[in-house]
Each structure stands twice: as C-alpha cells, then as structure tokens.
HTML snippet that shows the backbone in 3Dmol.js (N, CA, C, O; Angstrom):
<script src="https://3Dmol.org/build/3Dmol-min.js"></script>
<div id="view" style="width:600px;height:400px;position:relative"></div>
<script>
const pdb = `
ATOM      1  N   UNK A   1     -17.008  -5.248   6.822  1.00  0.00           N
ATOM      2  CA  UNK A   1     -16.116  -6.311   6.854  1.00  0.00           C
ATOM      3  C   UNK A   1     -14.872  -5.906   5.960  1.00  0.00           C
ATOM      4  O   UNK A   1     -14.987  -5.185   4.968  1.00  0.00           O
ATOM      5  N   UNK A   2     -13.874  -6.347   6.326  1.00  0.00           N
ATOM      6  CA  UNK A   2     -12.488  -6.093   5.873  1.00  0.00           C
ATOM      7  C   UNK A   2     -12.205  -7.250   4.747  1.00  0.00           C
ATOM      8  O   UNK A   2     -12.340  -8.445   5.006  1.00  0.00           O
ATOM      9  N   UNK A   3     -11.821  -6.787   3.546  1.00  0.00           N
ATOM     10  CA  UNK A   3     -11.384  -7.795   2.394  1.00  0.00           C
ATOM     11  C   UNK A   3     -10.120  -7.462   1.996  1.00  0.00           C
ATOM     12  O   UNK A   3      -9.754  -6.288   1.927  1.00  0.00           O
ATOM     13  N   UNK A   4      -9.358  -8.482   1.702  1.00  0.00           N
ATOM     14  CA  UNK A   4      -7.943  -8.395   1.198  1.00  0.00           C
ATOM     15  C   UNK A   4      -8.088  -8.435  -0.373  1.00  0.00           C
ATOM     16  O   UNK A   4      -8.674  -9.369  -0.920  1.00  0.00           O
ATOM     17  N   UNK A   5      -7.548  -7.417  -1.058  1.00  0.00           N
ATOM     18  CA  UNK A   5      -7.758  -7.270  -2.467  1.00  0.00           C
ATOM     19  C   UNK A   5      -6.278  -6.892  -3.114  1.00  0.00           C
ATOM     20  O   UNK A   5      -5.569  -5.969  -2.711  1.00  0.00           O
ATOM     21  N   UNK A   6      -5.993  -7.703  -4.089  1.00  0.00           N
ATOM     22  CA  UNK A   6      -4.714  -7.345  -4.847  1.00  0.00           C
ATOM     23  C   UNK A   6      -5.028  -6.100  -5.731  1.00  0.00           C
ATOM     24  O   UNK A   6      -6.111  -5.904  -6.281  1.00  0.00           O
ATOM     25  N   UNK A   7      -3.980  -5.315  -5.793  1.00  0.00           N
ATOM     26  CA  UNK A   7      -4.059  -4.246  -6.845  1.00  0.00           C
ATOM     27  C   UNK A   7      -3.436  -5.012  -8.050  1.00  0.00           C
ATOM     28  O   UNK A   7      -2.256  -5.360  -7.992  1.00  0.00           O
ATOM     29  N   UNK A   8      -4.203  -5.279  -9.138  1.00  0.00           N
ATOM     30  CA  UNK A   8      -3.690  -5.967 -10.268  1.00  0.00           C
ATOM     31  C   UNK A   8      -2.460  -5.404 -10.915  1.00  0.00           C
ATOM     32  O   UNK A   8      -1.573  -6.126 -11.372  1.00  0.00           O
ATOM     33  N   UNK A   9      -2.430  -3.989 -10.944  1.00  0.00           N
ATOM     34  CA  UNK A   9      -1.362  -3.316 -11.567  1.00  0.00           C
ATOM     35  C   UNK A   9      -0.077  -3.461 -10.816  1.00  0.00           C
ATOM     36  O   UNK A   9       0.947  -3.669 -11.466  1.00  0.00           O
ATOM     37  N   UNK A  10      -0.024  -3.370  -9.466  1.00  0.00           N
ATOM     38  CA  UNK A  10       1.173  -3.444  -8.835  1.00  0.00           C
ATOM     39  C   UNK A  10       1.428  -4.798  -7.946  1.00  0.00           C
ATOM     40  O   UNK A  10       2.531  -5.074  -7.473  1.00  0.00           O
ATOM     41  N   UNK A  11       0.329  -5.551  -7.795  1.00  0.00           N
ATOM     42  CA  UNK A  11       0.569  -6.690  -6.938  1.00  0.00           C
ATOM     43  C   UNK A  11       0.363  -6.324  -5.348  1.00  0.00           C
ATOM     44  O   UNK A  11       0.403  -7.218  -4.502  1.00  0.00           O
ATOM     45  N   UNK A  12       0.166  -5.109  -5.042  1.00  0.00           N
ATOM     46  CA  UNK A  12       0.111  -4.750  -3.818  1.00  0.00           C
ATOM     47  C   UNK A  12      -1.248  -5.226  -3.078  1.00  0.00           C
ATOM     48  O   UNK A  12      -2.327  -5.213  -3.669  1.00  0.00           O
ATOM     49  N   UNK A  13      -1.119  -5.603  -1.880  1.00  0.00           N
ATOM     50  CA  UNK A  13      -2.368  -6.077  -1.158  1.00  0.00           C
ATOM     51  C   UNK A  13      -2.949  -5.056  -0.308  1.00  0.00           C
ATOM     52  O   UNK A  13      -2.364  -4.563   0.657  1.00  0.00           O
ATOM     53  N   UNK A  14      -4.173  -4.741  -0.712  1.00  0.00           N
ATOM     54  CA  UNK A  14      -4.994  -3.717   0.058  1.00  0.00           C
ATOM     55  C   UNK A  14      -6.005  -4.290   0.840  1.00  0.00           C
ATOM     56  O   UNK A  14      -6.637  -5.291   0.501  1.00  0.00           O
ATOM     57  N   UNK A  15      -6.180  -3.614   1.974  1.00  0.00           N
ATOM     58  CA  UNK A  15      -7.238  -4.035   2.964  1.00  0.00           C
ATOM     59  C   UNK A  15      -8.430  -2.932   2.782  1.00  0.00           C
ATOM     60  O   UNK A  15      -8.320  -1.749   3.102  1.00  0.00           O
ATOM     61  N   UNK A  16      -9.486  -3.483   2.259  1.00  0.00           N
ATOM     62  CA  UNK A  16     -10.637  -2.495   2.015  1.00  0.00           C
ATOM     63  C   UNK A  16     -11.825  -2.839   2.879  1.00  0.00           C
ATOM     64  O   UNK A  16     -11.957  -3.972   3.342  1.00  0.00           O
ATOM     65  N   UNK A  17     -12.686  -1.870   3.097  1.00  0.00           N
ATOM     66  CA  UNK A  17     -13.875  -2.005   3.983  1.00  0.00           C
ATOM     67  C   UNK A  17     -14.947  -2.226   3.027  1.00  0.00           C
ATOM     68  O   UNK A  17     -15.020  -1.475   2.054  1.00  0.00           O
ATOM     69  N   UNK A  18     -15.762  -3.138   3.179  1.00  0.00           N
ATOM     70  CA  UNK A  18     -16.936  -3.463   2.356  1.00  0.00           C
ATOM     71  C   UNK A  18     -18.050  -3.553   3.265  1.00  0.00           C
ATOM     72  O   UNK A  18     -18.085  -4.343   4.208  1.00  0.00           O
ATOM     73  N   UNK A  19     -19.140  -2.575   2.912  1.00  0.00           N
ATOM     74  CA  UNK A  19     -20.278  -2.670   3.837  1.00  0.00           C
ATOM     75  C   UNK A  19     -21.569  -2.760   2.769  1.00  0.00           C
ATOM     76  O   UNK A  19     -21.632  -2.107   1.728  1.00  0.00           O
ATOM     77  N   UNK A  20     -22.506  -3.633   3.208  1.00  0.00           N
ATOM     78  CA  UNK A  20     -23.707  -3.813   2.531  1.00  0.00           C
ATOM     79  C   UNK A  20     -24.441  -2.501   2.535  1.00  0.00           C
ATOM     80  O   UNK A  20     -24.470  -1.812   3.555  1.00  0.00           O
ATOM     81  N   UNK A  21     -25.053  -2.125   1.383  1.00  0.00           N
ATOM     82  CA  UNK A  21     -25.814  -0.864   1.367  1.00  0.00           C
ATOM     83  C   UNK A  21     -26.736  -0.936   0.207  1.00  0.00           C
ATOM     84  O   UNK A  21     -26.502  -1.696  -0.733  1.00  0.00           O
ATOM     85  N   UNK A  22     -27.793  -0.153   0.249  1.00  0.00           N
ATOM     86  CA  UNK A  22     -28.683  -0.005  -0.784  1.00  0.00           C
ATOM     87  C   UNK A  22     -28.713   1.407  -1.447  1.00  0.00           C
ATOM     88  O   UNK A  22     -28.766   2.444  -0.786  1.00  0.00           O
ATOM     89  N   UNK A  23     -28.679   1.363  -2.677  1.00  0.00           N
ATOM     90  CA  UNK A  23     -28.505   2.676  -3.476  1.00  0.00           C
ATOM     91  C   UNK A  23     -29.541   2.660  -4.580  1.00  0.00           C
ATOM     92  O   UNK A  23     -29.463   1.805  -5.462  1.00  0.00           O
ATOM     93  N   UNK A  24     -30.457   3.517  -4.575  1.00  0.00           N
ATOM     94  CA  UNK A  24     -31.588   3.715  -5.649  1.00  0.00           C
ATOM     95  C   UNK A  24     -32.238   2.196  -5.875  1.00  0.00           C
ATOM     96  O   UNK A  24     -32.468   1.699  -6.978  1.00  0.00           O
ATOM     97  N   UNK A  25     -32.445   1.660  -4.765  1.00  0.00           N
ATOM     98  CA  UNK A  25     -33.252   0.304  -4.832  1.00  0.00           C
ATOM     99  C   UNK A  25     -32.361  -0.801  -5.106  1.00  0.00           C
ATOM    100  O   UNK A  25     -32.815  -1.945  -5.129  1.00  0.00           O
ATOM    101  N   UNK A  26     -31.051  -0.554  -5.330  1.00  0.00           N
ATOM    102  CA  UNK A  26     -30.263  -1.733  -5.708  1.00  0.00           C
ATOM    103  C   UNK A  26     -29.350  -2.031  -4.495  1.00  0.00           C
ATOM    104  O   UNK A  26     -28.751  -1.108  -3.942  1.00  0.00           O
ATOM    105  N   UNK A  27     -29.232  -3.391  -4.050  1.00  0.00           N
ATOM    106  CA  UNK A  27     -28.465  -3.880  -3.057  1.00  0.00           C
ATOM    107  C   UNK A  27     -26.934  -4.116  -3.617  1.00  0.00           C
ATOM    108  O   UNK A  27     -26.670  -4.491  -4.759  1.00  0.00           O
ATOM    109  N   UNK A  28     -26.108  -3.860  -2.722  1.00  0.00           N
ATOM    110  CA  UNK A  28     -24.756  -3.825  -3.191  1.00  0.00           C
ATOM    111  C   UNK A  28     -23.761  -3.578  -1.940  1.00  0.00           C
ATOM    112  O   UNK A  28     -24.153  -3.787  -0.792  1.00  0.00           O
ATOM    113  N   UNK A  29     -22.587  -3.168  -2.192  1.00  0.00           N
ATOM    114  CA  UNK A  29     -21.573  -2.795  -1.240  1.00  0.00           C
ATOM    115  C   UNK A  29     -20.905  -1.539  -1.517  1.00  0.00           C
ATOM    116  O   UNK A  29     -20.530  -1.237  -2.651  1.00  0.00           O
ATOM    117  N   UNK A  30     -20.742  -0.761  -0.441  1.00  0.00           N
ATOM    118  CA  UNK A  30     -20.024   0.428  -0.385  1.00  0.00           C
ATOM    119  C   UNK A  30     -18.439  -0.062  -0.138  1.00  0.00           C
ATOM    120  O   UNK A  30     -18.137  -0.652   0.899  1.00  0.00           O
ATOM    121  N   UNK A  31     -17.592   0.193  -1.038  1.00  0.00           N
ATOM    122  CA  UNK A  31     -16.188  -0.075  -0.902  1.00  0.00           C
ATOM    123  C   UNK A  31     -15.368   1.074  -0.606  1.00  0.00           C
ATOM    124  O   UNK A  31     -15.344   2.084  -1.310  1.00  0.00           O
ATOM    125  N   UNK A  32     -14.628   0.887   0.556  1.00  0.00           N
ATOM    126  CA  UNK A  32     -13.874   2.206   1.095  1.00  0.00           C
ATOM    127  C   UNK A  32     -12.301   1.850   1.228  1.00  0.00           C
ATOM    128  O   UNK A  32     -11.845   0.895   1.856  1.00  0.00           O
ATOM    129  N   UNK A  33     -11.661   2.699   0.593  1.00  0.00           N
ATOM    130  CA  UNK A  33     -10.185   2.583   0.814  1.00  0.00           C
ATOM    131  C   UNK A  33      -9.848   3.131   2.235  1.00  0.00           C
ATOM    132  O   UNK A  33     -10.631   3.853   2.852  1.00  0.00           O
ATOM    133  N   UNK A  34      -8.568   2.723   2.740  1.00  0.00           N
ATOM    134  CA  UNK A  34      -8.217   3.329   4.013  1.00  0.00           C
ATOM    135  C   UNK A  34      -8.204   4.760   4.142  1.00  0.00           C
ATOM    136  O   UNK A  34      -8.363   5.279   5.247  1.00  0.00           O
ATOM    137  N   UNK A  35      -7.994   5.566   2.907  1.00  0.00           N
ATOM    138  CA  UNK A  35      -8.059   7.049   2.950  1.00  0.00           C
ATOM    139  C   UNK A  35      -9.428   7.582   2.911  1.00  0.00           C
ATOM    140  O   UNK A  35      -9.557   8.806   2.946  1.00  0.00           O
ATOM    141  N   UNK A  36     -10.462   6.833   2.845  1.00  0.00           N
ATOM    142  CA  UNK A  36     -11.895   7.180   3.031  1.00  0.00           C
ATOM    143  C   UNK A  36     -12.603   7.351   1.797  1.00  0.00           C
ATOM    144  O   UNK A  36     -13.830   7.441   1.822  1.00  0.00           O
ATOM    145  N   UNK A  37     -11.879   7.413   0.572  1.00  0.00           N
ATOM    146  CA  UNK A  37     -12.506   7.357  -0.744  1.00  0.00           C
ATOM    147  C   UNK A  37     -13.266   6.032  -0.937  1.00  0.00           C
ATOM    148  O   UNK A  37     -12.913   5.039  -0.300  1.00  0.00           O
ATOM    149  N   UNK A  38     -14.213   5.990  -1.725  1.00  0.00           N
ATOM    150  CA  UNK A  38     -14.929   4.805  -2.004  1.00  0.00           C
ATOM    151  C   UNK A  38     -15.892   4.850  -3.235  1.00  0.00           C
ATOM    152  O   UNK A  38     -16.012   5.824  -3.977  1.00  0.00           O
ATOM    153  N   UNK A  39     -16.536   3.711  -3.348  1.00  0.00           N
ATOM    154  CA  UNK A  39     -17.530   3.648  -4.521  1.00  0.00           C
ATOM    155  C   UNK A  39     -18.573   2.486  -4.132  1.00  0.00           C
ATOM    156  O   UNK A  39     -18.359   1.679  -3.228  1.00  0.00           O
ATOM    157  N   UNK A  40     -19.684   2.503  -4.899  1.00  0.00           N
ATOM    158  CA  UNK A  40     -20.649   1.536  -4.646  1.00  0.00           C
ATOM    159  C   UNK A  40     -20.707   0.641  -5.841  1.00  0.00           C
ATOM    160  O   UNK A  40     -20.741   1.064  -6.997  1.00  0.00           O
ATOM    161  N   UNK A  41     -20.718  -0.779  -5.454  1.00  0.00           N
ATOM    162  CA  UNK A  41     -20.873  -1.734  -6.550  1.00  0.00           C
ATOM    163  C   UNK A  41     -22.026  -2.737  -6.346  1.00  0.00           C
ATOM    164  O   UNK A  41     -22.491  -2.958  -5.227  1.00  0.00           O
ATOM    165  N   UNK A  42     -22.450  -3.310  -7.421  1.00  0.00           N
ATOM    166  CA  UNK A  42     -23.540  -4.292  -7.261  1.00  0.00           C
ATOM    167  C   UNK A  42     -23.173  -5.521  -8.256  1.00  0.00           C
ATOM    168  O   UNK A  42     -22.366  -5.324  -9.165  1.00  0.00           O
ATOM    169  N   UNK A  43     -23.689  -6.608  -8.100  1.00  0.00           N
ATOM    170  CA  UNK A  43     -23.594  -7.813  -8.848  1.00  0.00           C
ATOM    171  C   UNK A  43     -24.753  -8.085  -9.723  1.00  0.00           C
ATOM    172  O   UNK A  43     -25.810  -8.502  -9.249  1.00  0.00           O
ATOM    173  N   UNK A  44     -24.586  -7.855 -11.027  1.00  0.00           N
ATOM    174  CA  UNK A  44     -25.653  -8.164 -11.936  1.00  0.00           C
ATOM    175  C   UNK A  44     -25.387  -9.204 -12.948  1.00  0.00           C
ATOM    176  O   UNK A  44     -24.499  -9.054 -13.787  1.00  0.00           O
ATOM    177  N   UNK A  45     -26.108 -10.219 -12.894  1.00  0.00           N
ATOM    178  CA  UNK A  45     -25.841 -11.365 -13.799  1.00  0.00           C
ATOM    179  C   UNK A  45     -24.442 -11.932 -13.678  1.00  0.00           C
ATOM    180  O   UNK A  45     -23.870 -12.319 -14.696  1.00  0.00           O
ATOM    181  N   UNK A  46     -23.811 -12.008 -12.400  1.00  0.00           N
ATOM    182  CA  UNK A  46     -22.494 -12.594 -12.212  1.00  0.00           C
ATOM    183  C   UNK A  46     -21.431 -11.582 -12.336  1.00  0.00           C
ATOM    184  O   UNK A  46     -20.273 -11.947 -12.137  1.00  0.00           O
ATOM    185  N   UNK A  47     -21.664 -10.432 -12.621  1.00  0.00           N
ATOM    186  CA  UNK A  47     -20.655  -9.323 -13.053  1.00  0.00           C
ATOM    187  C   UNK A  47     -20.721  -8.171 -12.015  1.00  0.00           C
ATOM    188  O   UNK A  47     -21.783  -7.570 -11.850  1.00  0.00           O
ATOM    189  N   UNK A  48     -19.641  -7.864 -11.334  1.00  0.00           N
ATOM    190  CA  UNK A  48     -19.595  -6.760 -10.390  1.00  0.00           C
ATOM    191  C   UNK A  48     -19.396  -5.439 -11.187  1.00  0.00           C
ATOM    192  O   UNK A  48     -18.492  -5.345 -12.017  1.00  0.00           O
ATOM    193  N   UNK A  49     -20.249  -4.429 -10.923  1.00  0.00           N
ATOM    194  CA  UNK A  49     -20.228  -3.134 -11.758  1.00  0.00           C
ATOM    195  C   UNK A  49     -20.212  -2.004 -10.660  1.00  0.00           C
ATOM    196  O   UNK A  49     -20.732  -2.221  -9.566  1.00  0.00           O
ATOM    197  N   UNK A  50     -19.658  -0.886 -10.931  1.00  0.00           N
ATOM    198  CA  UNK A  50     -19.872   0.294 -10.100  1.00  0.00           C
ATOM    199  C   UNK A  50     -21.132   0.862 -10.554  1.00  0.00           C
ATOM    200  O   UNK A  50     -21.470   0.867 -11.737  1.00  0.00           O
ATOM    201  N   UNK A  51     -21.908   1.399  -9.480  1.00  0.00           N
ATOM    202  CA  UNK A  51     -23.241   1.902  -9.922  1.00  0.00           C
ATOM    203  C   UNK A  51     -23.491   3.299  -9.354  1.00  0.00           C
ATOM    204  O   UNK A  51     -24.650   3.690  -9.213  1.00  0.00           O
ATOM    205  N   UNK A  52     -22.340   4.147  -8.989  1.00  0.00           N
ATOM    206  CA  UNK A  52     -22.477   5.413  -8.524  1.00  0.00           C
ATOM    207  C   UNK A  52     -21.833   6.385  -9.423  1.00  0.00           C
ATOM    208  O   UNK A  52     -21.618   7.535  -9.040  1.00  0.00           O
ATOM    209  N   UNK A  53     -21.529   5.993 -10.554  1.00  0.00           N
ATOM    210  CA  UNK A  53     -20.797   7.003 -11.584  1.00  0.00           C
ATOM    211  C   UNK A  53     -19.330   6.931 -11.407  1.00  0.00           C
ATOM    212  O   UNK A  53     -18.658   7.486 -12.276  1.00  0.00           O
ATOM    213  N   UNK A  54     -18.718   6.344 -10.432  1.00  0.00           N
ATOM    214  CA  UNK A  54     -17.338   6.104 -10.238  1.00  0.00           C
ATOM    215  C   UNK A  54     -16.688   5.092 -11.457  1.00  0.00           C
ATOM    216  O   UNK A  54     -17.232   4.095 -11.930  1.00  0.00           O
ATOM    217  N   UNK A  55     -15.535   5.584 -11.765  1.00  0.00           N
ATOM    218  CA  UNK A  55     -14.887   4.565 -12.735  1.00  0.00           C
ATOM    219  C   UNK A  55     -13.767   3.736 -12.004  1.00  0.00           C
ATOM    220  O   UNK A  55     -12.816   4.204 -11.378  1.00  0.00           O
ATOM    221  N   UNK A  56     -14.058   2.475 -12.198  1.00  0.00           N
ATOM    222  CA  UNK A  56     -13.132   1.570 -11.514  1.00  0.00           C
ATOM    223  C   UNK A  56     -12.459   0.499 -12.549  1.00  0.00           C
ATOM    224  O   UNK A  56     -13.128  -0.072 -13.410  1.00  0.00           O
ATOM    225  N   UNK A  57     -11.211   0.317 -12.387  1.00  0.00           N
ATOM    226  CA  UNK A  57     -10.589  -0.453 -13.243  1.00  0.00           C
ATOM    227  C   UNK A  57     -11.163  -1.906 -13.288  1.00  0.00           C
ATOM    228  O   UNK A  57     -11.377  -2.493 -12.228  1.00  0.00           O
ATOM    229  N   UNK A  58     -11.394  -2.447 -14.388  1.00  0.00           N
ATOM    230  CA  UNK A  58     -12.016  -3.782 -14.548  1.00  0.00           C
ATOM    231  C   UNK A  58     -11.458  -4.936 -13.810  1.00  0.00           C
ATOM    232  O   UNK A  58     -12.194  -5.684 -13.166  1.00  0.00           O
ATOM    233  N   UNK A  59     -10.222  -5.096 -13.884  1.00  0.00           N
ATOM    234  CA  UNK A  59      -9.507  -6.186 -13.135  1.00  0.00           C
ATOM    235  C   UNK A  59      -9.543  -5.901 -11.607  1.00  0.00           C
ATOM    236  O   UNK A  59      -9.687  -6.859 -10.847  1.00  0.00           O
ATOM    237  N   UNK A  60      -9.428  -4.714 -11.140  1.00  0.00           N
ATOM    238  CA  UNK A  60      -9.601  -4.444  -9.672  1.00  0.00           C
ATOM    239  C   UNK A  60     -10.922  -4.765  -9.228  1.00  0.00           C
ATOM    240  O   UNK A  60     -11.095  -5.349  -8.158  1.00  0.00           O
ATOM    241  N   UNK A  61     -12.016  -4.372 -10.089  1.00  0.00           N
ATOM    242  CA  UNK A  61     -13.345  -4.765  -9.631  1.00  0.00           C
ATOM    243  C   UNK A  61     -13.528  -6.249  -9.664  1.00  0.00           C
ATOM    244  O   UNK A  61     -14.321  -6.750  -8.867  1.00  0.00           O
ATOM    245  N   UNK A  62     -12.892  -6.978 -10.484  1.00  0.00           N
ATOM    246  CA  UNK A  62     -12.960  -8.490 -10.401  1.00  0.00           C
ATOM    247  C   UNK A  62     -12.430  -9.055  -9.169  1.00  0.00           C
ATOM    248  O   UNK A  62     -12.948 -10.002  -8.578  1.00  0.00           O
ATOM    249  N   UNK A  63     -11.373  -8.438  -8.801  1.00  0.00           N
ATOM    250  CA  UNK A  63     -10.602  -8.835  -7.585  1.00  0.00           C
ATOM    251  C   UNK A  63     -11.423  -8.543  -6.341  1.00  0.00           C
ATOM    252  O   UNK A  63     -11.428  -9.306  -5.375  1.00  0.00           O
ATOM    253  N   UNK A  64     -12.096  -7.447  -6.397  1.00  0.00           N
ATOM    254  CA  UNK A  64     -13.009  -7.055  -5.234  1.00  0.00           C
ATOM    255  C   UNK A  64     -13.997  -8.073  -5.152  1.00  0.00           C
ATOM    256  O   UNK A  64     -14.258  -8.598  -4.069  1.00  0.00           O
ATOM    257  N   UNK A  65     -14.639  -8.435  -6.340  1.00  0.00           N
ATOM    258  CA  UNK A  65     -15.819  -9.325  -6.387  1.00  0.00           C
ATOM    259  C   UNK A  65     -15.353 -10.757  -5.893  1.00  0.00           C
ATOM    260  O   UNK A  65     -16.071 -11.422  -5.146  1.00  0.00           O
ATOM    261  N   UNK A  66     -14.177 -11.184  -6.323  1.00  0.00           N
ATOM    262  CA  UNK A  66     -13.557 -12.451  -5.851  1.00  0.00           C
ATOM    263  C   UNK A  66     -13.476 -12.499  -4.295  1.00  0.00           C
ATOM    264  O   UNK A  66     -13.803 -13.487  -3.639  1.00  0.00           O
ATOM    265  N   UNK A  67     -13.019 -11.361  -3.784  1.00  0.00           N
ATOM    266  CA  UNK A  67     -12.986 -11.355  -2.301  1.00  0.00           C
ATOM    267  C   UNK A  67     -14.212 -11.278  -1.711  1.00  0.00           C
ATOM    268  O   UNK A  67     -14.407 -12.033  -0.757  1.00  0.00           O
ATOM    269  N   UNK A  68     -15.148 -10.487  -2.080  1.00  0.00           N
ATOM    270  CA  UNK A  68     -16.537 -10.616  -1.502  1.00  0.00           C
ATOM    271  C   UNK A  68     -17.163 -11.932  -1.611  1.00  0.00           C
ATOM    272  O   UNK A  68     -17.918 -12.325  -0.722  1.00  0.00           O
ATOM    273  N   UNK A  69     -16.869 -12.722  -2.761  1.00  0.00           N
ATOM    274  CA  UNK A  69     -17.365 -13.990  -2.919  1.00  0.00           C
ATOM    275  C   UNK A  69     -16.805 -15.101  -2.065  1.00  0.00           C
ATOM    276  O   UNK A  69     -17.303 -16.225  -1.993  1.00  0.00           O
ATOM    277  N   UNK A  70     -15.552 -14.624  -1.321  1.00  0.00           N
ATOM    278  CA  UNK A  70     -14.789 -15.653  -0.484  1.00  0.00           C
ATOM    279  C   UNK A  70     -13.828 -16.549  -1.178  1.00  0.00           C
ATOM    280  O   UNK A  70     -13.380 -17.561  -0.639  1.00  0.00           O
ATOM    281  N   UNK A  71     -13.489 -16.132  -2.489  1.00  0.00           N
ATOM    282  CA  UNK A  71     -12.442 -16.781  -3.175  1.00  0.00           C
ATOM    283  C   UNK A  71     -10.990 -16.675  -2.446  1.00  0.00           C
ATOM    284  O   UNK A  71     -10.855 -15.825  -1.566  1.00  0.00           O
ATOM    285  N   UNK A  72     -10.098 -17.372  -2.733  1.00  0.00           N
ATOM    286  CA  UNK A  72      -8.831 -17.298  -2.146  1.00  0.00           C
ATOM    287  C   UNK A  72      -7.963 -16.287  -2.878  1.00  0.00           C
ATOM    288  O   UNK A  72      -8.100 -16.056  -4.079  1.00  0.00           O
ATOM    289  N   UNK A  73      -7.098 -15.716  -2.129  1.00  0.00           N
ATOM    290  CA  UNK A  73      -6.250 -14.579  -2.632  1.00  0.00           C
ATOM    291  C   UNK A  73      -5.507 -14.909  -3.861  1.00  0.00           C
ATOM    292  O   UNK A  73      -5.404 -14.077  -4.762  1.00  0.00           O
ATOM    293  N   UNK A  74      -4.963 -16.130  -3.946  1.00  0.00           N
ATOM    294  CA  UNK A  74      -4.263 -16.566  -5.094  1.00  0.00           C
ATOM    295  C   UNK A  74      -5.105 -16.633  -6.416  1.00  0.00           C
ATOM    296  O   UNK A  74      -4.525 -16.871  -7.476  1.00  0.00           O
ATOM    297  N   UNK A  75      -6.393 -16.439  -6.380  1.00  0.00           N
ATOM    298  CA  UNK A  75      -7.276 -16.509  -7.491  1.00  0.00           C
ATOM    299  C   UNK A  75      -7.428 -15.081  -8.114  1.00  0.00           C
ATOM    300  O   UNK A  75      -7.857 -14.879  -9.250  1.00  0.00           O
ATOM    301  N   UNK A  76      -7.060 -14.199  -7.307  1.00  0.00           N
ATOM    302  CA  UNK A  76      -7.245 -12.739  -7.842  1.00  0.00           C
ATOM    303  C   UNK A  76      -6.239 -12.526  -8.892  1.00  0.00           C
ATOM    304  O   UNK A  76      -5.221 -13.215  -8.958  1.00  0.00           O
ATOM    305  N   UNK A  77      -6.523 -11.551  -9.736  1.00  0.00           N
ATOM    306  CA  UNK A  77      -5.718 -11.184 -10.897  1.00  0.00           C
ATOM    307  C   UNK A  77      -4.525 -10.385 -10.584  1.00  0.00           C
ATOM    308  O   UNK A  77      -4.662  -9.460  -9.784  1.00  0.00           O
ATOM    309  N   UNK A  78      -3.401 -10.609 -11.093  1.00  0.00           N
ATOM    310  CA  UNK A  78      -2.102  -9.738 -10.869  1.00  0.00           C
ATOM    311  C   UNK A  78      -1.361  -9.727 -12.144  1.00  0.00           C
ATOM    312  O   UNK A  78      -1.064 -10.776 -12.715  1.00  0.00           O
ATOM    313  N   UNK A  79      -1.044  -8.512 -12.618  1.00  0.00           N
ATOM    314  CA  UNK A  79      -0.290  -8.400 -13.759  1.00  0.00           C
ATOM    315  C   UNK A  79       1.258  -8.381 -13.561  1.00  0.00           C
ATOM    316  O   UNK A  79       2.068  -8.269 -14.482  1.00  0.00           O
ATOM    317  N   UNK A  80       1.552  -8.502 -12.278  1.00  0.00           N
ATOM    318  CA  UNK A  80       2.987  -8.487 -11.927  1.00  0.00           C
ATOM    319  C   UNK A  80       3.467  -9.946 -11.965  1.00  0.00           C
ATOM    320  O   UNK A  80       2.917 -10.822 -11.298  1.00  0.00           O
ATOM    321  N   UNK A  81       4.602 -10.190 -12.840  1.00  0.00           N
ATOM    322  CA  UNK A  81       5.102 -11.511 -12.747  1.00  0.00           C
ATOM    323  C   UNK A  81       5.720 -11.910 -11.511  1.00  0.00           C
ATOM    324  O   UNK A  81       6.473 -11.126 -10.932  1.00  0.00           O
ATOM    325  N   UNK A  82       5.451 -13.163 -11.009  1.00  0.00           N
ATOM    326  CA  UNK A  82       6.095 -13.692  -9.821  1.00  0.00           C
ATOM    327  C   UNK A  82       7.324 -14.401  -9.982  1.00  0.00           C
ATOM    328  O   UNK A  82       7.412 -15.263 -10.856  1.00  0.00           O
ATOM    329  N   UNK A  83       8.276 -14.129  -9.233  1.00  0.00           N
ATOM    330  CA  UNK A  83       9.736 -14.836  -9.630  1.00  0.00           C
ATOM    331  C   UNK A  83       9.635 -16.276  -9.352  1.00  0.00           C
ATOM    332  O   UNK A  83      10.596 -17.015  -9.567  1.00  0.00           O
TER     333      UNK A  83
END
`;
const viewer = $3Dmol.createViewer("view");
viewer.addModel(pdb, "pdb");
viewer.setStyle({}, {cartoon: {color: "spectrum"}});
viewer.zoomTo();
viewer.render();
</script>
C-alpha cells in the first residue's frame, strides 16, 4: 500500500510503499522509499520501532506509524513553521 508521510525536518510530502512482512517471527511492515531503500518496522506497546538494524529518525517513524494507522496528514509532525 502507498502511504503519504511528511518528512518532519523539511515538511516535504513523501509517498512510501508499506508492505506487511514477517521478520524473525515478528509481524510488521517493510517501508520502501521511491529509490528502493527501505527498512522493517514493528509496533510494540503502541510504539513503532525499526527492527532490522536501520537507524530511523524518531519523528519520521512516528509519522510513518500515524500514516499506517490511518490518521490524517495534518496530525503528522512537522518542524517547518507554516505561514
């Protein structure tokens, strides 16, 4: 599925691919950028975390989680001030 995610640092809207996957017995999502790079995340106790050794910005991970959970785009974190 395609998810719309704000880059919290720049406010840019990114279209990411999120595919359900199982890794080492954990269910989660493989998140892929348009350039093909990606990482695996799971939700544990209400917190989304990378589980494949990749380092992901905390606020970006929160925004991905919000998108996966069906929250509105305006609920995502942005550090860019709006005029």
